[in-house]
N, C-alpha and C positions, 0 to 999 in steps of 0.2 A: 722573589729574590731581588734585592736592590742592586743597581749597577752604579759604578763610579765613572762618570764621564770626565775625561781629562782634556783640558784646553791649555795650550801653551800660554795664553794671555790671562786666563781667569782661574787657573788651577782646577780643582775637583768640584764637581757638583753631583748631587745624587739624582738617580732616576728610580722610581718606585718599582717597576716590574717590566716584563717583556712587552706588554701592550703599550705602556707609557713610552718605552724606548722606540718601538716601531712607529707609533702614531704621533708622538710629540717631540722626539729628539733626533729626527732625521730631516734631511733637506727635501724629501719627497721625490727624489730622483726616480723612484719606481712607483710614483703615485701614492695611493693610500697604503701601499704595501711596504713602504720604507725607503731607504736610500742611504746616503752617507751620514754618519753620525756627526751631529753638530753640537756646539756649545750652546746651552740655553740662554746665555747672556749675550754673546756677540754674534751668534749664528755662524761662526767660523768653523773650520774643520776641527774635529775632536776624535778621541778614540777611547776605548775601554781596554785597560790592561788586564790580562788573565795569565795565571800561572797554573799549570796542571801537573800533578804528580804522575810520573810514568811508572809502569810496572817494574822497569829496571831500577834496581835499588839506588836510591839517592839522586835519580835523574828527574828533571822537570822540563816541561816545554812551555815557553813563554811566548805570548803573542799580543798583538794589538788588534782589537776588533775595530774595523774601519767602516764597514757597511753591513746593513741587514736587509733582507728581502723576505717578506712573507709570501708563501705559495698557497693561494686559496685552495681549500679542500671541499669536497662534497659533504663531508661530515662537519656540521657546524661547530662541534666542541673540539675537534682535532684539527690543528693547523700546523703543517710543517713550515719551517723557516730556515734560511741559510745565512750564515755569518761569513763575511769575507774578511780574512785576517792577513796580517803582515807580521813577519818576525822582527821588523824594525819599526821604531817609533816614527822616524822621519819618512817622508815620501807618501805618494798616493797609491802606489801599486800594491795590490793584494796578492799574496802568494799561497793562500790557503782557503779552502771552502769547507766550512763545518755545517753539517746538516743536523738539525734538531727539530723539536716540535714543542708546541705548547698545547695544553688541554684546558679549556675553560668551562668548567661545569658549575660556575657560581650561580647561573640562572636556575639550576636544579638543586641548589642547596650545597653544592660541592665547593671546590676551590680552583684557583688558577695554578697550574703545575707546568713545568717545562723540563726538558732534558731527554734522556734516553729511556728512563723508566724501566720497570720490570718487563715491559713488552718489547724491548730492544729499540734500536734507532729508527728514525723516521724512514718510511719507504715511499719513494716517489714513483708514481705511475708514468706512462708514456706522455700523456698530456702535461703533467707537472714537470717532467724533464724538459720538454720542449719550451714551456714557459720559462723555466730556469735559464735555458740557453739564450732566450730573447733578453732576459734581464742581464746576463753576463755580457752580451754584445752591447746592450744599451749602456751598461756601466763601464764599458771600455776595458773589461777584464780579459776578454777574448775578442778576436776580430772575425769579421765575415770570412776573411782569408784563411784563418785558422780552421773554420768549419769546412771550407772548400778543400783544404789539405786533408782533413780527416776523412771526408767523403771519398776523395781520390784514393787515399790509402786503403779504405774499406773496399773500394771497387777492385783495387790491385790484389787484395788478398782473397777475394771471392772468385777471381778468374783463374 
């Protein structure tokens, strides 16, 4: 699936697939696992616009994909990833986290696929969730103070 990366200075450029997006069209904020989406020409901030049809008749949800982070998996062909989205084109703050996955079986004669598939959405294990939290803090989407508050609230509810 191709992606259209939109830059305010250079307009739209194409990105071949999910691997191209993660590995070649981010600022590497999360190392080899992705980062903020950038324009291939000026390397400045860019975004991918998406519009999704909702089940409610005539309604859509529109967002800008701002960042992407791959969550390494023990299964070489199955890799979850997370898209950080914003409902607004302007600004750096993300307000949504979309979990998905890609499956790359091209080495076995298959194809590169991504999405929720017939097997349902991606499932993150404990170690993967902890890694995601580290990425969220590093990406300044949540703060260490947010985590402290969550832990305090969890302690309050268990007592």
